[in-house]
N, C-alpha and C positions, 0 to 999 in steps of 0.2 A: 267521617273518613273522606279524605281528599286525595284523589288519584290524578296523576297527570296523563296526558295523551301518550307520553313515552311509556309509562307503566302499563297502560291499557294495551298498547301495541305489543309489548313484550308478552303479556298474558295471551293475546290472540296468537302470536307466533308460536308460543309454547304449545297451545292447544292443537294448532293445525300441523305442528311438527316442522315448521319452517326454520331452517338454521341459517338463513341468509342474513345479510347485513341490513340494519335499519338505519336509514339516513333521514335527517330532517333538514328542511330548507330554512336556515336561520335568517334569510333575507325576507321571508314572508312574515306576516303578522303572527303574533304569538297566540294562536287559538281564537276562540270566539268569546264574547263576554260571558262571564260566569252565570250559569242558570241553576237555580236551586229548585228542587221539587218539594212542595209542601205536603208532607204526609200526616199532618196533624189530625185530619179528619179520620184517616185510617187508623191512626194511633188511638184515637178516642173509641173506635169500634173494637179495639183489641187485636187488630191485624198486625202481624209481624212477618217479614220476609223470612223464609226458611231455606232458601237456596242462595248460596253465595254467587257473586258475579262469575268467578272462575268456573264453578260447577254448572251454572246456567249456560254459559258459553260452550262448555264442553258437551253438555247434553244437546244443545241446539245444533252444534256441528255434527254430532253423531246422528241426530235425527235427519239432518239434511242429507248426509251420505246414505242413509237407509231409504230415502225417498226415491221414487222412480223418476223424478224430474231433476235429480242431481246431475250436474254437468260432469261427464267423465272425460278424462284425457286419454 
């Protein structure tokens, strides 16, 4: 699965409920060099991720808001 920064940005905006405009500076370099995570050792141990990126971000955001250190506006 290959996702772009734009796709990730839209997922985060959806989770936090931000309906603002997303702008990208096309004069800047196009991201960082591609980095791949090697999960072959985990795969050999039989481990599989059970939480999707969207669900993990949603749960982390909810936990942040439930914490006493969350910044309130």
